[in-house]
C-alpha positions in Angstrom: -9.8 108.9 106.7 -10.2 105.6 108.4 -13.3 103.6 108.1 -14.1 104.3 111.7 -14.0 108.1 111.0 -10.6 109.0 112.6 -7.7 110.7 110.8 -4.5 109.0 110.1 -1.2 110.6 111.0 0.8 111.9 108.1 4.0 110.2 107.3 5.5 113.1 105.3 8.5 114.8 107.1 7.8 118.1 108.4 10.0 121.0 107.0 10.9 122.6 110.2 12.7 119.3 111.2 14.7 119.2 108.1 15.8 122.8 108.6 16.9 122.0 112.2 18.9 119.1 111.1 20.6 121.2 108.4 21.5 123.8 110.9 23.0 121.2 113.4 25.2 119.8 110.5 26.4 123.3 109.7 27.4 124.2 113.1 29.2 121.0 113.5 31.3 121.5 110.3 32.1 125.1 111.3 33.4 123.9 114.7 35.4 121.0 113.3 36.9 122.8 110.2 38.9 125.7 111.8 40.6 123.2 114.1 42.0 121.3 111.0 43.1 124.5 109.3 44.6 126.0 112.3 46.7 122.8 113.1 50.4 123.5 112.7 52.1 121.8 109.8 55.3 119.9 110.4 58.5 121.7 109.6 60.6 120.3 106.4 63.5 118.2 107.2 65.9 120.3 105.2 64.7 123.9 105.2 66.0 126.3 102.6 67.7 129.4 103.6 65.7 132.4 102.3 67.5 133.8 99.2 68.3 137.4 99.3 67.4 139.3 96.2 70.3 140.7 94.5 70.4 144.5 94.4 72.8 146.7 92.9 74.6 147.2 96.3 75.5 143.5 96.8 76.5 142.4 93.2 80.2 140.9 93.2 82.6 141.6 90.4 82.9 137.9 89.8 79.1 137.8 89.0 79.7 140.1 86.1 82.5 138.0 84.5 81.4 136.6 81.1 83.0 133.3 80.3 83.0 133.2 76.4 85.4 130.3 76.2 82.7 128.1 77.6 80.6 128.7 74.6 83.3 127.4 72.4 83.8 124.1 74.3 83.0 121.0 72.4 79.5 119.7 72.8 78.6 116.0 72.8 77.3 114.6 69.5 73.6 114.1 69.2 74.1 110.9 67.3 76.4 109.3 70.0 75.2 106.0 71.0 76.8 106.6 74.5 74.7 109.6 75.3 71.8 108.4 77.5 69.9 110.9 79.6 68.3 108.1 81.7 71.6 106.5 82.8 73.6 107.6 85.7 77.4 107.9 85.7 79.0 104.7 86.6 82.5 105.1 88.1 85.0 102.9 86.3 86.7 100.3 88.4 90.0 101.1 90.1 93.1 100.1 88.3 94.6 96.8 89.4 97.3 96.9 92.1 100.9 97.0 90.8 102.5 93.6 90.4 104.8 92.7 93.2 108.5 93.4 92.5 110.4 90.3 91.9 114.1 90.6 92.7 116.4 88.8 90.3 119.6 87.4 92.0 122.7 89.1 90.6 124.5 87.1 87.9 128.2 87.1 87.9 129.7 88.2 84.7 131.3 85.4 82.5 134.9 84.9 83.1 137.2 86.7 80.6 139.1 84.3 78.4 142.7 85.4 78.0 143.9 82.4 76.0 144.9 83.3 72.5 142.5 82.4 69.7 142.5 79.0 68.4 143.8 78.7 64.8 141.1 78.3 62.1 140.3 74.7 61.3 142.1 73.4 58.0 140.1 73.4 54.9 138.0 70.5 53.8 139.8 67.7 52.0 139.0 68.3 48.3 139.4 64.5 47.2 136.4 62.5 46.0 136.1 58.7 46.7 135.4 57.1 43.5 135.5 53.4 44.1 137.1 50.4 45.9 139.3 47.5 44.6 140.1 44.3 46.5 143.6 42.9 45.8 144.6 39.2 46.2 145.0 38.4 49.9 142.1 40.7 50.9 143.9 44.0 50.9 141.6 47.0 50.0 142.7 49.7 47.5 140.7 52.9 47.4 140.7 55.2 44.3 140.3 59.0 44.7 140.2 62.0 42.2 140.2 65.8 42.5 138.7 65.8 39.0 142.0 66.4 37.5 144.1 63.4 38.5 143.2 59.9 39.9 145.1 58.5 43.0 145.0 55.2 44.8 146.0 54.1 48.3 146.0 51.5 51.1 145.1 52.2 54.7 147.9 54.5 56.3 149.1 55.7 52.8 149.7 59.5 52.3 148.0 60.8 49.2 148.9 64.1 47.2 151.7 64.6 49.8 149.2 66.0 52.4 146.3 63.6 53.2 146.5 60.3 55.3 144.0 57.6 54.4 142.9 56.3 57.9 140.4 53.7 57.1 138.7 52.2 53.9 134.9 51.0 54.0 132.6 49.9 51.3 130.6 53.1 51.2 133.1 55.6 52.7 136.5 56.3 53.7 138.2 58.2 56.7 140.9 60.7 55.9 142.8 63.4 57.7 145.8 65.7 57.2 149.2 64.4 57.7 149.6 66.3 61.0 146.3 64.7 62.4 144.0 67.6 62.0 140.8 67.8 60.0 139.6 64.1 60.3 136.6 63.7 58.1 134.5 61.0 56.4 134.3 61.0 52.6 131.3 59.1 51.0 131.4 57.2 47.9 130.3 60.2 45.5 133.0 60.9 43.0 131.5 59.3 40.1 131.1 62.7 38.3 135.0 63.0 38.2 135.3 59.7 36.4 136.4 60.1 32.8 137.6 63.7 33.1 
């Protein structure tokens, strides 16, 4: 009550007003909700064909085949490091292209030699050069041995009836067979025959 004696209006909500507000909200929900539920849903981009249930009438003979050999096929090793269920198969790179074919020019066969075979070379001269003597007047005399006999000769002499002494040097001599074949240089190396 006011000091002047009048009554103050109440600030408390009235219950009938709350009930009316609840009814309006419920009607709005009921009107809005069926429109959302009745809206058509978009069709899937790849619809599946309905599967027919197999009956005894539509079973094919191939469906009844039991493939026992597949049970005996080798299984991958569980310990294998190459087995990775999270990795996709990567196709191996294609093989390299074949190398270009290089044509080699045809080579003519070597000419056939119809000449008779050459005679074998003469055997090596078996004499050893054992020393050099200088005579009066500057002439050189070479000493040779075959470890059985000792021989001496000047340039141009024939030794043992088959070897010609071509040239005499301080460290070596040049000898050949009498017919001019088998020319060879013999070094001063016959000391092992001296005294035999």
